[in-house]
C-alpha positions as a Markdown table, in Angstrom:
| # | Residue | x | y | z |
|---|---|---|---|---|
| 1 | Met | -53.1 | 83.1 | -2.2 |
| 2 | His | -54.1 | 87.1 | -2.8 |
| 3 | Thr | -57.1 | 88.4 | -0.6 |
| 4 | Asn | -59.5 | 90.4 | -2.3 |
| 5 | Asn | -59.2 | 94.3 | -1.0 |
| 6 | Asn | -62.5 | 95.2 | -2.5 |
| 7 | Ser | -65.7 | 95.8 | -0.6 |
| 8 | Asp | -67.4 | 92.8 | -1.3 |
| 9 | His | -64.7 | 90.9 | 0.3 |
| 10 | Lys | -65.1 | 93.3 | 3.3 |
| 11 | Gln | -68.6 | 92.1 | 3.7 |
| 12 | Gly | -67.5 | 88.5 | 3.3 |
| 13 | Phe | -68.2 | 87.9 | -0.1 |
| 14 | Arg | -65.2 | 86.7 | -2.1 |
| 15 | Arg | -64.4 | 86.2 | -6.2 |
| 16 | Asp | -61.1 | 84.9 | -6.9 |
| 17 | Phe | -59.6 | 83.5 | -10.4 |
| 18 | Ala | -56.6 | 81.1 | -10.8 |
| 19 | Lys | -53.8 | 82.2 | -13.3 |
| 20 | Met | -51.3 | 79.8 | -14.8 |
| 21 | Asp | -47.8 | 80.5 | -16.0 |
| 22 | Gly | -47.8 | 79.5 | -19.4 |
| 23 | Asp | -49.5 | 76.1 | -21.2 |
| 24 | Phe | -50.9 | 73.4 | -19.3 |
| 25 | Val | -53.0 | 70.3 | -19.5 |
| 26 | Val | -56.2 | 69.1 | -18.3 |
| 27 | Phe | -57.0 | 65.5 | -18.4 |
| 28 | Leu | -60.0 | 64.1 | -17.4 |
| 29 | Ile | -60.2 | 60.3 | -16.5 |
| 30 | Gly | -62.8 | 58.1 | -15.2 |
| 31 | Met | -64.3 | 54.7 | -14.9 |
| 32 | Arg | -68.0 | 53.5 | -14.8 |
| 33 | Val | -69.3 | 50.1 | -13.1 |
| 34 | Asn | -71.5 | 48.5 | -15.5 |
| 35 | Lys | -71.9 | 45.0 | -13.7 |
| 36 | Phe | -72.0 | 45.9 | -9.7 |
| 37 | Trp | -72.2 | 42.0 | -9.1 |
| 38 | Gln | -68.8 | 41.6 | -10.9 |
| 39 | Ile | -67.0 | 43.1 | -8.2 |
| 40 | His | -64.0 | 41.1 | -8.6 |
| 41 | Lys | -63.8 | 42.5 | -11.7 |
| 42 | Trp | -64.3 | 46.3 | -11.2 |
| 43 | Phe | -63.0 | 46.7 | -7.9 |
| 44 | Pro | -59.3 | 46.1 | -9.1 |
| 45 | Val | -59.9 | 48.9 | -11.7 |
| 46 | Ala | -61.3 | 51.0 | -9.0 |
| 47 | Met | -58.5 | 50.8 | -6.7 |
| 48 | Ala | -55.7 | 51.5 | -9.3 |
| 49 | Met | -56.1 | 55.1 | -9.3 |
| 50 | Pro | -55.6 | 56.1 | -5.6 |
| 51 | Arg | -52.1 | 54.1 | -6.3 |
| 52 | Met | -51.3 | 56.2 | -9.4 |
| 53 | Leu | -52.3 | 59.2 | -7.8 |
| 54 | Lys | -50.0 | 58.8 | -4.7 |
| 55 | Glu | -47.0 | 58.0 | -7.0 |
| 56 | Leu | -48.2 | 61.2 | -8.6 |
| 57 | Tyr | -47.9 | 63.2 | -5.5 |
| 58 | Ala | -44.9 | 62.0 | -4.6 |
| 59 | Asn | -43.0 | 62.6 | -7.7 |
| 60 | Pro | -43.5 | 66.6 | -8.9 |
| 61 | Glu | -40.9 | 65.7 | -11.7 |
| 62 | Ser | -43.5 | 63.8 | -13.3 |
| 63 | Gly | -45.3 | 66.9 | -14.6 |
| 64 | Phe | -48.4 | 66.0 | -12.4 |
| 65 | Leu | -49.6 | 69.3 | -11.0 |
| 66 | Gly | -53.2 | 68.0 | -9.1 |
| 67 | Glu | -56.2 | 66.8 | -9.2 |
| 68 | Arg | -60.0 | 66.3 | -7.7 |
| 69 | Ser | -61.8 | 63.1 | -7.6 |
| 70 | Trp | -65.1 | 62.1 | -7.3 |
| 71 | Phe | -66.4 | 58.3 | -6.7 |
| 72 | Gly | -69.8 | 56.7 | -7.5 |
| 73 | Arg | -71.0 | 54.6 | -10.3 |
| 74 | Asn | -69.2 | 57.1 | -12.4 |
| 75 | Thr | -66.1 | 58.0 | -11.2 |
| 76 | Leu | -64.2 | 61.0 | -12.2 |
| 77 | Ser | -60.5 | 62.4 | -11.6 |
| 78 | Val | -60.2 | 65.9 | -12.9 |
| 79 | Gln | -56.2 | 66.2 | -13.5 |
| 80 | Tyr | -53.9 | 69.1 | -14.1 |
| 81 | Trp | -50.4 | 68.6 | -16.0 |
| 82 | Lys | -47.6 | 70.6 | -17.0 |
| 83 | Ser | -47.8 | 69.4 | -20.6 |
| 84 | Phe | -49.3 | 66.4 | -22.7 |
| 85 | Glu | -45.8 | 64.9 | -23.4 |
| 86 | His | -45.5 | 64.8 | -19.5 |
| 87 | Leu | -48.7 | 63.1 | -19.1 |
| 88 | Glu | -47.8 | 60.6 | -22.2 |
| 89 | Ala | -44.6 | 60.0 | -20.8 |
| 90 | Tyr | -46.2 | 58.8 | -17.2 |
| 91 | Ala | -48.9 | 56.6 | -19.3 |
| 92 | Lys | -46.2 | 54.8 | -20.8 |
| 93 | Ser | -43.8 | 54.4 | -18.4 |
| 94 | Lys | -43.2 | 50.7 | -17.7 |
| 95 | Thr | -42.0 | 51.5 | -14.2 |
| 96 | Ala | -44.9 | 53.4 | -13.3 |
| 97 | Glu | -48.5 | 52.2 | -11.8 |
| 98 | His | -50.1 | 53.5 | -15.0 |
| 99 | Tyr | -48.8 | 50.7 | -17.5 |
| 100 | Pro | -49.4 | 47.5 | -15.1 |
| 101 | Ala | -52.8 | 48.7 | -14.4 |
| 102 | Trp | -53.7 | 49.3 | -17.9 |
| 103 | Arg | -52.0 | 45.9 | -19.0 |
| 104 | Asp | -54.3 | 43.8 | -16.4 |
| 105 | Phe | -57.6 | 45.7 | -17.5 |
| 106 | Asn | -56.8 | 44.5 | -20.9 |
| 107 | Gln | -55.9 | 41.3 | -20.2 |
| 108 | Lys | -58.6 | 40.4 | -17.5 |
| 109 | Val | -61.3 | 42.8 | -17.7 |
| 110 | Arg | -62.1 | 44.6 | -20.8 |
| 111 | Lys | -63.7 | 41.7 | -22.6 |
| 112 | Ser | -66.3 | 41.4 | -19.6 |
| 113 | Gly | -68.0 | 44.5 | -20.0 |
| 114 | Ala | -68.2 | 44.7 | -15.7 |
| 115 | Val | -66.2 | 48.4 | -16.0 |
| 116 | Gly | -66.0 | 51.1 | -18.5 |
| 117 | Val | -63.1 | 53.3 | -18.7 |
| 118 | Trp | -62.7 | 56.9 | -20.5 |
| 119 | His | -60.2 | 59.5 | -20.5 |
| 120 | Glu | -60.3 | 63.1 | -22.5 |
| 121 | Ser | -57.0 | 65.3 | -22.8 |
| 122 | Tyr | -57.1 | 69.0 | -23.4 |
| 123 | Lys | -54.2 | 71.3 | -24.4 |
| 124 | Ile | -54.7 | 74.7 | -22.7 |
| 125 | Ser | -52.6 | 77.4 | -23.9 |
| 126 | Lys | -52.0 | 80.7 | -22.2 |
| 127 | Gly | -54.8 | 83.3 | -22.6 |
| 128 | Gln | -57.4 | 80.5 | -23.4 |
| 129 | Tyr | -59.0 | 79.5 | -20.3 |
| 130 | Glu | -61.2 | 81.5 | -17.6 |
| 131 | Asn | -62.6 | 80.8 | -14.4 |
| 132 | Ile | -64.0 | 82.1 | -11.5 |
| 133 | Tyr | -64.4 | 80.9 | -7.7 |
| 134 | Val | -66.9 | 82.7 | -5.5 |
| 135 | Asn | -67.2 | 82.3 | -1.7 |
| 136 | Met | -65.0 | 79.1 | -2.3 |
| 137 | Pro | -61.8 | 77.8 | -0.9 |
| 138 | Ala | -59.0 | 77.1 | -3.5 |
| 139 | Phe | -60.4 | 74.5 | -5.7 |
| 140 | Gly | -59.7 | 73.1 | -9.3 |
| 141 | Leu | -57.2 | 75.4 | -11.2 |
| 142 | Gly | -57.2 | 77.9 | -8.1 |
| 143 | Lys | -55.2 | 74.8 | -6.3 |
| 144 | Ile | -52.5 | 74.9 | -8.8 |
| 145 | Gly | -52.4 | 78.2 | -10.2 |
| 146 | Thr | -52.0 | 81.8 | -8.6 |
| 147 | Leu | -55.5 | 82.7 | -7.2 |
| 148 | Leu | -56.1 | 86.6 | -7.6 |
| 149 | Ser | -58.9 | 88.7 | -6.7 |
| 150 | Ala | -61.5 | 88.7 | -9.6 |
| 151 | Ala | -62.3 | 92.6 | -9.2 |
| 152 | Gly | -61.3 | 95.3 | -10.7 |
| 153 | Lys | -59.9 | 94.7 | -14.3 |
| 154 | Tyr | -60.8 | 91.0 | -13.6 |
| 155 | Glu | -64.1 | 91.7 | -12.6 |
| 156 | His | -65.4 | 90.2 | -16.0 |
| 157 | Ala | -65.0 | 86.6 | -18.0 |
| 158 | Lys | -64.0 | 89.1 | -20.9 |
| 159 | Asp | -61.0 | 90.2 | -18.7 |
| 160 | Arg | -60.0 | 87.0 | -17.3 |
| 161 | Ile | -59.9 | 85.0 | -20.5 |
| 162 | Asn | -56.9 | 86.7 | -22.1 |
| 163 | Asn | -54.4 | 86.8 | -19.0 |
């Protein structure tokens, strides 16, 4: 991580931004508990994601770069991948954790309406994203990219977006 050397940093104030080498994918995936009393339906769905994440973190060749999750009635995992092809290969792999979890959901849970699942995939091209982290530890894209000082030529969003 690059440390700010501007006067704001000397006063304990820090502004950083994350830069990626090349294109990448942001994948949002989540679930929503619709029928709390049907725990036997939604709990297995909730427990599938930690198994998948453990597998992905153990296999960097999968193209998985990292993630952050939030839990509650609506659960969200923000994931970063090297490419859409890597993400799709993992999703379709019959030897990985995702495939049996998806099959079980479709066979045992989907029609019950006890839980909803969703995802969104975004292909991000170099220079087509911008971010800022003020007084934050490495977070989100800042945990997987190169964290740089958002000072000088990178002080404003319009200056960071094309780099």
